[in-house]
N, C-alpha and C positions, 0 to 999 in steps of 0.2 A: 502493499500500501504508501510506498516510500516512506516509510517511517521505520518501520521494523521486517524482520522475517521470520513465520512461522513455521515450526516442523511440528507434526506429530508422529510420535514413534512408538504406537500403541499401547502395552501397560505400563512405558517407561514415562510416559505421560505427552502433555502439550507443550511448548517451548516456545519462546519469544525471544528474538534478540535483536538489538541496533543495530545502524547498520554500520556501526562504528565493532562490533562483536562483543558487547556487552550484555549477558543475561541480564532479563528484564523478568520474568518469570519463568514459570514452572506447574505447569496442572494438570492431575493426573482424572483420566475421567473412565476407570475400570482395572479387573485384577484378575478378568478372563484371558486367555489364550487360545490361540488355533493355530496347528504343525502348519499351514498358509501361512502366519501371518493377519495383519493387518493389508487395509490397501487403499481405503479411499483417503482424500487431499482435504486439509482443510480449507474455507470459503470463508472469504473475507465480505463480512455485511455491516457499511455502515461502524457504528459503534463495536460492533458483534467478531465474535472467530467462531463461526460455526464447524462441528468435527461430527462425524458419523462412527461414534464408538460401538457398532452395533457386536463387533467380537469380541470384545473389552468388559460390555454392559449393555449390550440390545439397547443402546438409548440415542439421540443427537442431545448434543449441547450446546446451548449458546452460551460462548463467553466472552468477558469484558474483556477487547483485544490492549487496552492498557495495562491494567490487574491483570486479566489471566484468573479471575473471580467469574465462580460460577451464575450467569444471571437467567438460564432455564435451564429444564429438560422436556426432552418428547421420551416415551416409554413405547417396546412394542416395537422395534425396529432388528428383523430379524433376517439372520444372516444375509446379508448384507456387503458386499463389498466395494460398492460404487459411491461418486462422490455427488451429491446433491445437485442442482441447480435452480440457481436464483431465476425466476421470468416476470413480465407484467401481465395482468393482466388486462383484458379490453379497455376496462375502466382504470389502469394507471396503478393499479394495488401490486404490489410485489408478494410473490408467495415462493414457499421453498419446496422442491421437491426431490420426491428420493424413493428409488424402488428397494422393496423388502419381496421376501420369501411369499409368493402368494397374494401381497398385495402394494396397490401404487399408494404413495401417502402425499399430501397437500398439507404446508404448513404456512404459518403467517411466521416470519422468521425473525420478527420481532420480539416474540412474546413466545414461541412453542406451541400455541396454539394447533391444535389439529384444524385443519377446513375440512376437509373432505378424503376420503378413502376409495381406490377402486381394486375389486377382487381380481385380478390378472387369471386364474388360472394356472398359473403357473406355481409349482412344487419342487424349488429348488435352490440351491444359494443363487443369489444375482449378484454378479462381476460387471455387466454394464452397464455404463450410465445413459441415463438420458440426455435425449437430444431435443429440442425445441423448434419451432417454427411461428409466429407471431404468437397464439396463447395455447399453440394444440403442443403437448410431448409424443414423444415416439420414446417404448419402450420395451427394447429387448427382455425377454422371462428369459435368461441363463436358457441351460439344454432343453428345459421345457416345451417348444417350439411355437413359445405364443410370442405373437410381435404384437402389441396394443397400441391405438394413437387416442390420445384421453383430452378432453379441451377442458383449460380449467378453469375457477373462477367457479368452479360448483363447493356445494354442503352438503355434509353426511355421506351417504354411501350413494356416489355418482357413476357404480356399476352403467346402469339402463341408461340415465340422463342425460351422462357425458363421452358415451364411447363413438368414438366417430368411425374407426373401425378395430377390427382383428383379422390378422393374416396368419399365417404360418411362416415360422422363422426364428430361428438358435443361433447361439450365440455362448460360449461357456466363458469364453474372460473379453473379446474386442468389443468398444461399443460400434455404434455405427455411427455415421455425419450427413447432414442434412445437404446438400445441395442444388439449386435453382429446384425444386418441387423434386427430388428423387433423395431415399434412402439410400448409402450404399452402409456397404460391411465385408468384411470377412472371416468365417466364422474360423477356430482354431487348427480346422485342418486345411485351412488355405482355398476354401471354394468363397467365392466372392458372391456376393446376391448383392441386389438393387430392387426396390421397391418405387412404387409410386404414390408419393406421402399423399397424396388427394383422395386416393380410394386404399389403398392398402394391396391393389394388382401385383402381380409377381414381374416385372419384366423379363420374358423370355429369352429376349439376346442377349441379357449378362448373364447367363448360366455360363461358369467359367472356376477351372478352379490354377491356381497360380502352380506355373509350369515349375519342377523339381523344388515346391515347397516343405518343409517343416511344421512343424505346429506355429501359428500364430498366436500372440499374446498382446500386443499392441493396438490401438486403436486408430485406423485410418486416417491420413490427413489430408483433409481439400485445400491444393493452393495452385495459384498460376495453372489452373486448366487441369490440373494431372490429379491421382491419387494414388500416396504412397502411401503404401502397407509394409511395416517394417516384421520380415518372420525370427524366428527367436537365434537361427545360426545360417539362414544360405541368403542373409543380405534381404537388401526393400527394391520391391516390385513397383512400378511405376505405372501407372494404368490414365490412360484416356478419362477425364470426369464427363460423363455425357453418359446414358443408357444404354451404352451397346458394350460387349466385353471388347477389350482390346490396348494390350499388353502393349507397353510402350519400350520399356526395360528394365533390364536384371542387373540391377548396381550390389557390386560382392566387395569386403573389402578383404582381399586376396593372403595377404598375410596374418588375420585374427579370427580365433576363433570363442572371442565372448558369446555369450547367450544375452540376446536383447529381449528384456519386455515392455521396456516403457513405450511409450508412444510418444514419436515424433513431435518435434514443435520447430515452429517457422518463427524467422525475426524479421524485423523492419529491412534488415537488407537481404531480403529472399536466401536466406540460407537455413537449411534444414539443418536440425541438430539428433543427432541421435546418442540414445543413452546406453552404455550395458550395465549390468548388474550381477555382482557377485557376493556370496554372503561373507566375503573376506574384507567386502568394501559398503556394507548396511547402513552405518553410524554416520560417516565422513565421504558420500560417495565421490566420484569425479564431477566437474563442472566446465561446461564451456562459458565462456565469455569473449565476446567479439568485441574491437576497437570503435573506434568510433567512423572506420571507412569500413566496419565489416568484410576485411578480408586475410583477418588474422584471428588466431581463439589462444588460449590458453588453459591447459588442463592442470589441473590443482590435486590433491589430496588432503588440503587442510578443509575446517569447517566451510560452510559455504558465503558465510561473511567477509573469508579473507582470500584472495588468492593472487599469491606471490607475483609480479610480473616476470622475474625472473625464472621461472620453471614452463618454459618454453621452450620446447623443438619440433621441429618442420619434417613431416614427408608426406610426398604426395603420394596418393593412391594407386591413380591411374593416372595414363598419355592425356593430356588437353586433349578437350574437343574445340576446335576452332567456333568462334565465337561465344564459349562458354569459357568461363573459371573450371576450374580442374578442381574434385576435392580434396580437400582434405584430411592426412592422419595426424591426431593428436597424440604424443609424446610428452612424455616426461621425463628431462632429462636422469632425472634422480629414482623417483620409484615406478615407473611404469612396469605392468604386469599384464600378458593377454590377458585375465579376465576383468579389466576395468581397462576397459578401449570405448572410446567416444569420437564420431569422428562430425565434418560441421560438410556438408556438403551443398553447392547451391542450386536453389529452385529453379527446375524445367530442366535440369541436367539428364538427358536420356540415353546417355553412351553406352553400350552392350561392346565389350570387349569382346573379341572371338574366344577368348581362355575366362572363361567366368566364377572358373572356384580355380585357384593355385593347388589344392590339397584337398582329399576327401576328410572330412571331420569324421572323430571316431565315435561311433552311438554312448549315448548315454541320458540316464533319465533325466528327466527337466524338472523343476520345482512345480507343484501343485498352483492352481490360482491365486493369484496372492503372493507366493514369495519371492523374495526378491526386492518387493515391494515395504517392508517396514518406514521407511523415509519418506512421508512426502509433506511437501510444504508449499505454503503460500505465501506471497508480500508482493 
């Protein structure tokens, strides 16, 4: 929020630091644990920091972001690994929406009052976060095969009154993305789907599987007319952002075998940032910091609020593409390990070299949904 950095560490609590690295407060939000860990990110709303502590206490918390003191608590959030979403109703009021096992909830973010609920008919843990367009939220209900569109602004049980459509669709971990009237997502097996957001009909021309894909835990990124999907071990897939399945490229960091669970983000300089995760780097993971020119990046294993400028080393991953800046591999000269790799690639980069993989990665079991996601940050 320009004043502090807020992080959620599961049973270790929610913590706030100022931008100089001074600890401001620590608040615990429950004592329960799960083998998958926790997965929701904190959300800033006005004077509050809102945390989904479903794993730790089955609750949503509204904390004073200045002091960390509890302002409100809402119970009944069951098997929910997703980040709550803030959005406006047509009359300008703000609602907080979160998906839970079997139910979609709408809350008043100022005081935690439950405004409405929707019976989704799902019966499983929920990792995908809801997305929205105008006053309609779209919720993938995990592995249940349910995909629902619900109009916000109701009160009480809105299952019958505010359902826009129900459709068939599943995703164990990745969330969908909305763009120009369509919903796009990949399930964990690399099968990419597209629905018409108006009526929930399946776009048959968009049924396809990512070539040579393994598990996908990251949510897709829509940017610059392209859809970016990051797999856990076999690179980033770039598709045309339109309701027709058209793979454009498959970009692989050839000399790294890290696991990528986190979703990509895009900067104002139109660079896509990828974050690799490892159990060795749960508390103090690496970070990308762009310069004002947007052409360089720094990698640090220090806490997120302090990035030494001298910990920088460079290594190009691919040959440059005409009229396109080349992707940059980020290495730390003193502490780099293969399991803590990050990379910054230009949006729109779609070079597919003849040798897309330098070596075959060895088979290894991956974490369950939510693993490697103990640290969640807002700021």
